[in-house]
Backbone as a ProteinNet text record, in pm:
[ID]
protein_1_A
[PRIMARY]
MDETEFWELVDATREAAEGDPEEQADLLVDRLLGLDPDMVLDFARHFEARFNRAYTWDLWGAAWILLDGASDDAFDFFRCWLIGQGREVYEGAVHDPDSLAGLLADFDDEIDGDGEELGYAADEAYEQLTGTVAPDLGLPPAASEPLGTPVDLEDDRVLAERYPKLWERFRG
[TERTIARY]
-561	-577.1	-480.3	-512.6	-400.8	-453.8	-335.6	-327	-461.9	-460	-597	-732.8	-759.1	-873.1	-854.8	-672.5	-622.6	-677.9	-640.9	-695.7	-826.6	-882.6	-1065.7	-1108.7	-1058.7	-1072.4	-1053.3	-938.1	-892.7	-985	-1007	-1111	-1223.4	-1290.1	-1435.8	-1451.5	-1356.3	-1315.9	-1313.1	-1248	-1211.6	-1328.9	-1379.9	-1520.8	-1619	-1638.8	-1785.1	-1720.6	-1602.6	-1564.7	-1581.2	-1602.1	-1574.5	-1413.2	-1367.8	-1258.2	-1133.5	-1210.8	-1152.6	-1125.5	-1006.5	-915.5	-955.9	-1011.1	-1022.2	-1180.8	-1282.6	-1390.4	-1348.5	-1262.2	-1242.1	-1121.3	-1063.1	-1030.3	-1097.5	-1222.5	-1275	-1405.5	-1406.3	-1471.4	-1409.7	-1279.1	-1121.7	-1180.8	-1201.5	-1199.1	-1295.6	-1426.5	-1564.9	-1517	-1421.9	-1504.9	-1370.6	-1268.1	-1193	-1233.4	-1350.1	-1413.6	-1507.8	-1500.8	-1574.9	-1495.7	-1362.2	-1302.6	-1242.8	-1165.6	-1072.9	-958.9	-896	-788.5	-639.8	-689.8	-578.4	-597.9	-692	-690.8	-700.1	-726.7	-659.6	-526.1	-440.5	-274.8	-249.5	-318	-281.7	-292.7	-355.1	-442.6	-282.6	-295.5	-164.7	-23.3	9	106.4	95.9	2.9	12.6	2.2	-59	-11.6	134.8	156	315.6	409.4	415.5	485.2	500.2	383.7	364.1	435.5	377	404.3	558.6	628.8	812.2	853.7	776.7	817.8	827.1	711	694.9	808	826.4	984.2	1115.5	1134.7	1191	1209.7	1396.1	1331.2	1254.3	1220.2	1152.1	996.9	975.8	832.3	851.1	915.1	908.9	945.4	996.3	996.7	885.9	811.3	670.9	620.1	533.5	481.3	506.1	674.7	711	672.8	650	590.5	431.9	404.5	212.8	201.5	213.3	247.1	288.6	378.9	418.7	561.1	561.9	693.4	625.7	729.5	646.8	818.5	737.2	835.5	873	891.9	900.7	803.8	718.6	588.1	507.1	513	421.4	422.7	525.2	562	527.5	530.7	514.1	342.4	255.8	100.3	95.8	176.7	177.5	177.7	207.4	264.9	141.5	78	-53.8	-156.3	-194.9	-284.9	-224.3	-160	-115.7	-190.5	-159.2	-164.3	-335.7	-426.5	-553.3	-653.9	-538.3	-583.4	-557.7	-553.7	-523.3	-440	-445.8	-326.9	-285.4	-367.1	-319.2	-246.8	-316.3	-225.8	-74.5	-124.9	34	113.9	86.5	175.7	205.9	149.5	171.7	315.8	269.7	359.1	460.5	469.1	633	702.9	634.8	705.3	769.1	672	713.7	643.3	703.9	651.5	595.3	661.1	593.4	455.4	439	318.8	177.1	220.3	100.4	51	111.1	26.6	-33.9	-105.5	-197	-297.9	-214.1	-282.3	-423.9	-390.4	-446.3	-570.6	-690.7	-774.5	-789.3	-788.9	-802.6	-716.4	-664.4	-536.3	-602.8	-674.1	-656.8	-557.1	-499.3	-386.6	-406.1	-553.8	-652	-653	-681.7	-738.1	-650.7	-677.5	-530.4	-424.8	-366.6	-173.4	-139	-271.5	-251.7	-317	-301.3	-355.7	-313.5	-276.2	-209	-315.4	-456.2	-563	-568	-552	-540.9	-407.7	-291	-194.1	-230.7	-356.2	-365.9	-502.5	-631.3	-706	-676.6	-589.4	-597.3	-536.5	-437.1	-410.2	-537.1	-595.3	-748	-846.8	-832.4	-972.5	-910.3	-817.8	-697	-756.5	-729.1	-714.8	-875.7	-961.9	-1084.6	-1161.5	-1118.6	-1164.4	-1097.4	-974.4	-888	-848.4	-913.4	-854.7	-669.8	-657.7	-478.2	-448.5	-281.4	-224.8	-168.8	-184.2	-117.4	9	43.5	159.9	267.8	352	508	447.4	434.1	416.9	481.6	635.2	742	786.2	808.1	841.6	930.7	1045.7	1175.4	1211.2	1270	1297.3	1271.4	1152.5	1200.4	1322.7	1367.1	1519.8	1506.8	1586.6	1656.5	1677.7	1677.5	1721.3	1628.5	1580.3	1460.4	1597.4	1501.6	1593.7	1598.4	1691.7	1737.7	1848.9	1833	1901.5	1855.3	1933.7	1860.3	1851.1	1741.2	1680.5	1675.1	1753.7	1709.2	1624.5	1529.1	1419.9	1375.8	1468.6	1491	1512.7	1507.9	1613.3	1467.6	1425.5	1306.8	1329.4	1443.1	1506	1551.3	1580	1619.8	1481.8	1346.4	1237.8	1169.1	1160.8	1116.4	1218.2	1319.3	1370.6	1322.5	1323.7	1346.4	1184	1090.5	927.6	887.3	877.5	855.6	688.3	624.5	482	394.2	454.6	429.3	442.6	566.5	576.6	519	465.9	369.2	240.9	223.2	62.3	49.2	126.2	129.7	185.7	292.3	341.3	375.8	324.8	392.6	297.8
-1229.1	-1088.1	-985.5	-893.8	-785.7	-640.9	-566.1	-472.7	-375.1	-363.3	-244.2	-323.6	-438.3	-490.1	-517.3	-547	-520.4	-387.9	-265.4	-182.2	-131.1	-191.3	-185.5	-248.2	-336.6	-422.7	-347.5	-279.5	-200	-79	3.5	97.5	75.5	-8.9	-62.5	-98.6	-169.8	-161.7	-71.6	0.4	151.7	245.4	221.2	354.5	228.2	153.4	75.5	124.9	94.2	140.7	193.4	325.2	442.3	507.3	415.1	473.1	411.4	322.9	234	132.8	77.1	-8.8	-128.7	-136.7	-278	-361.5	-265.2	-296.8	-308	-232.3	-271.1	-360.4	-493.4	-605.8	-638	-652.1	-766.5	-793.8	-632.1	-686.2	-736.3	-633.4	-736.2	-903.5	-924.7	-1130.9	-1135.2	-1030.8	-1121	-1111.9	-1010.7	-1004.1	-1073.5	-1149.5	-1225.7	-1343.3	-1422.5	-1530.1	-1555.2	-1488.4	-1484.9	-1510.7	-1490.7	-1541.3	-1693.4	-1720.6	-1900.6	-1860.2	-1992.4	-1944.9	-1898.4	-1943.1	-1853.1	-1742.3	-1684.6	-1520.3	-1444.5	-1522.5	-1465.3	-1463.1	-1553.7	-1549.7	-1442.8	-1404.3	-1284.8	-1193.1	-1164.4	-1073	-1052.8	-1111.5	-1146.1	-1115.3	-1155.8	-1112.6	-957.2	-916.1	-758	-666.8	-765.2	-636.5	-669.3	-803	-805.3	-728.2	-775.5	-661.3	-489.5	-437.2	-345.2	-296.4	-391.1	-379.5	-354.5	-471.4	-428.6	-321.5	-241.2	-122.3	-32.9	-73.6	47	68.1	-54.9	-57.1	28.6	174.2	262.3	406.5	469.4	490.1	655.3	686.3	795.3	771.7	654.6	649.5	646.1	586.7	543.8	666.6	779.9	884.9	966.1	984.9	1017.2	951	844.5	767	799.9	872.2	885.9	992.8	1116.7	1197	1196.9	1150.9	1152.3	1029.7	929	886.1	930.6	988.4	1065.8	966.3	898.7	794.4	704.9	551.8	489.4	314.9	218.3	113.1	26.5	-13.8	-168.3	-191.8	-273.8	-312.7	-210	-52.3	-6.9	111.2	51.7	74.6	-46.5	-125.5	-224.4	-225.6	-190.1	-140	-49.9	63.6	178.3	157.2	46.6	15.7	-45.9	-138.4	-226.5	-62.1	-0.1	116	184.7	213.4	295.1	222.4	114.5	75.1	39.3	61.3	38	169.1	251.4	416.9	434.9	312.5	307.9	381	373.6	337.6	516	577.2	726.2	781.8	760.3	764.7	702.4	581.2	493.9	542.8	559.7	596.8	758.5	820.4	952.5	951.6	886	786.5	742	667.7	617.9	709.2	777.5	869	996.4	1082.8	1165.4	1135.9	1112.9	1077.5	1208.7	1361.2	1440.3	1484.9	1422	1457.6	1406.4	1301.7	1291.2	1417.9	1523.1	1601.4	1657.1	1669.1	1677.8	1584.9	1463.5	1372.2	1266.3	1374.8	1327	1398.9	1366.2	1497.2	1484.3	1374.8	1358	1261.5	1277	1145.4	1183.2	1062.4	1096.9	952.9	991.2	920.9	766.9	799.2	700.9	593	620.3	501.4	512.2	577	593.6	574.3	512.1	500.4	325	237.6	95.7	38.2	-47.6	-145.8	-265.2	-368.5	-448.9	-536.8	-562.7	-687.7	-670.1	-555.1	-564	-625	-695.9	-740.3	-877.6	-948.8	-1052.3	-1098.6	-1027	-1070.9	-1138.2	-1171.8	-1263.3	-1398.7	-1397.1	-1525.6	-1571.5	-1514.5	-1573.8	-1624.7	-1530.7	-1570.8	-1708.4	-1730	-1825.7	-1967.7	-1922.1	-2083.5	-2090.7	-1987	-2040.9	-2083	-2043.2	-2153.9	-2257.4	-2303.3	-2382.1	-2499	-2453.3	-2525.6	-2572.3	-2476.9	-2478	-2330.4	-2304.2	-2217.1	-2149	-2080.5	-2047.9	-2034.3	-2105.2	-2152.4	-2022.4	-2015.4	-1948.8	-1817.6	-1717.9	-1655.2	-1620.5	-1713.1	-1694.5	-1577.6	-1432.7	-1329.8	-1342.9	-1238.8	-1219.3	-1173.5	-1211.5	-1182.9	-1052.8	-979.8	-872.3	-784.5	-707.6	-642.9	-645.4	-644.2	-636.3	-518.7	-408.5	-305.5	-190	-147.3	6.4	19.5	87.6	132.6	239	287	523.8	525.8	643.2	696.1	696.7	684.1	637.4	766.2	811.8	891.1	893.7	998.3	946.3	1050.4	957.9	993.7	1054.6	1020.9	1138.9	1228.4	1309.3	1451.2	1528.6	1634.7	1688.4	1786.1	1861	1941.7	1895.4	1733.5	1657.5	1625.5	1606.9	1528.1	1650.4	1803.5	1881.9	1979.1	1977.5	1990	1890.7	1765.5	1622.3	1671.7	1683.3	1694.3	1796	1910.7	2043.3	2080.8	1953.4	1995.2	1885.1	1806.8	1706.6	1766	1784.6	1881.3	1985.9	2089.2	2251.9	2172.3	2086.3	1991.7	1918.2	1846.7	1761.7	1759.6	1873.7	1892.1	2053.9	2076.6	2224.7	2339.3
-1506.7	-1430.7	-1526.8	-1576.7	-1597.9	-1533.6	-1542	-1432.7	-1389.6	-1538.1	-1490.7	-1418.1	-1450.1	-1381.8	-1231.4	-1186	-1052.7	-1015.8	-1060.2	-1009.6	-1037.9	-1106.2	-1094.5	-989.4	-926.6	-807	-727.4	-698.2	-597.2	-522.2	-688.3	-660.5	-643	-694.4	-635.6	-502.6	-440	-269	-217.8	-266.6	-179.6	-194.3	-317.4	-314.7	-220	-242.7	-167.5	-12.3	24	192.5	211.8	130.1	192.1	262.6	217.8	266.2	402.5	418.5	522.5	487.6	539.8	468.2	558.1	606.8	709.7	686.8	630.7	505.1	400.3	337.6	200.7	195	267.5	297.1	296.2	351.4	384.7	199.7	175.8	52.3	-71	-58.1	-133	-147.9	-49.2	12.6	-88.9	-36.3	-99	-271.8	-312.1	-433.2	-496.3	-455.5	-489.8	-487	-382.4	-392.5	-505.4	-567.5	-727.1	-848.7	-813.8	-908.4	-906.5	-973.4	-984.7	-925.5	-862.7	-795.4	-854.2	-1011.1	-1052.8	-1076.4	-1094.5	-1093	-959	-843.7	-693.8	-680.7	-762.2	-787.4	-846.7	-951.3	-1050.6	-961	-885.2	-818.1	-744.4	-661.5	-549	-623.9	-703.7	-763.6	-819.9	-866.3	-934.4	-758.6	-637.5	-515.2	-461.7	-426	-447.5	-495.8	-619.5	-696.9	-686.4	-630.7	-580.4	-489.4	-398.2	-243.8	-272.2	-301.5	-316.9	-394.1	-481.3	-591.1	-468	-339	-287.7	-179.4	-179.2	-51.3	-68.1	-58.3	-86.2	52.8	46.2	117.9	149.9	37.2	-22.6	72.8	-32.5	47.5	225	266.6	416	479.7	416	499.1	477.6	386.5	325.2	485.4	477	598.1	723.2	732.4	901	918.4	762.7	826.1	852.6	767.7	759.5	912.8	931.5	1051.8	1201.1	1212.3	1314.5	1363.8	1257.9	1278.5	1209.4	1223.8	1118.5	1134	1152.9	1242.6	1112.6	1082.7	995.9	934.1	1070.4	1025.8	985.4	1027.1	1003.7	860.1	811.9	702.8	617.7	622.1	567	560.9	680.5	606.5	523.3	560.1	503.8	367.4	313.7	129.1	89.7	239.4	210.7	137.6	264.3	241.9	140.6	88.5	-13.5	-138	-191.6	-275.6	-275.4	-202.1	-173	-177.6	-249.5	-227.8	-417.7	-441.6	-575.4	-690.7	-808.9	-912.8	-876.7	-916.4	-915.8	-745.7	-647	-562.6	-533.3	-544.6	-574	-661.3	-781.1	-930.9	-872.2	-778.1	-805.3	-674.1	-588.1	-443.7	-463.1	-547.5	-602.2	-668.7	-832.3	-858.2	-767	-673.8	-595.7	-514.5	-414.6	-236.1	-138.8	-198.5	-221.1	-205.8	-288.1	-418.4	-330.3	-187.8	-132.1	-56.8	-41.8	31.4	-75.5	-215.6	-279.1	-332.7	-327	-375.4	-261.6	-144.1	-22.1	13.7	-11.8	44.8	210.1	257.8	399.4	472.2	564.4	613.7	766.4	813.9	953.3	981.2	1040.1	1082.2	1228.1	1274.9	1341.6	1262.8	1058	1020	923.7	846.9	681.5	761.5	635	660.5	723.8	713.2	805.3	690.3	596.6	550	520.1	672.3	685.5	646.9	663.5	644.2	457	385.1	265.4	195.2	287.8	240.8	253.9	365.9	359.2	263.9	199.3	125.8	39.1	-82.3	-168.3	-110.4	24.6	112.3	164.7	191.9	241.8	149.6	58.3	-70	-86.1	-140.4	-208.3	-104.6	-2.1	116.3	113.7	93.8	87.4	-21.8	-128.4	-261	-228.8	-236.8	-225.7	-121.7	15.8	104.6	163.5	90.3	74.6	137.9	129.5	168.6	-26.6	-18.3	-192.5	-143.5	-303.8	-337.3	-356.2	-369.7	-374.3	-516.6	-521.1	-638.2	-739.4	-742.5	-824.1	-875.3	-759.5	-817	-707.2	-800.7	-702.9	-588	-534	-355.1	-366.6	-265.3	-190.5	-184	-170	-137.4	25.4	93.3	206.1	286.5	159.7	240.7	156.2	200.4	117.1	-7.2	-134.3	-240.5	-204.4	-243	-289.9	-209.9	-199.2	-86.2	-13.3	161.3	267.6	330.3	419	505.1	658	674.4	831.4	910.8	939.1	961.8	1117.3	1203.7	1314.5	1331	1156.2	1192.5	1119	1175.8	1083.9	1041.4	1013.6	911.2	793.2	814.5	655.5	595.4	676.6	640.3	609.6	659.7	602.4	493.6	485.9	335.3	223.3	259.9	173	94.6	211.1	145	214.8	185.2	172.1	231.9	87.1	58.7	171.6	216.2	269.5	445.9	468.7	604.1	661.3	535.5	586.7	571.7	503.1	556.7	654.6	696.9	805.5	956.9	920.4	1024	1078	981.8	979.4	1050.1
[MASK]
++++++++++++++++++++++++++++++++++++++++++++++++++++++++++++++++++++++++++++++++++++++++++++++++++++++++++++++++++++++++++++++++++++++++++++++++++++++++++++++++++++++++++++

């Protein structure tokens, strides 16, 4: 599975789920069950690589604003959700987290921002297909700390200055 096929699966399931991340995860598992186990592992590698790439202070600050706070776990689930939003939103956010203010048409913090189940979709599909737990994906280990310059997530002034568009739209 190449990167284009990965994003096509993500987009197709998001559209079919009408943006509901839990429904998207269920649809993703269903679609992955139609592939051979090696393709499911390819999907898992693409997902994990993007999950790790999004482990940045800049994105954590954006998640903090969108979710009105974000613990370690909440930020993990946010990164899964961000991948589930598709290539354009994901790449835009990784490049410039403040651009999420314009990339997100709607954002409901009761539903959006938590894609925990998306993070398990490939593992679930692989286990259903093979009856075994997915093997190690062979990716470099994830960073132990977010990449980039730390952000004081508790300081509203810092957040407003660092993310002016997000702050104005979601907290202003």
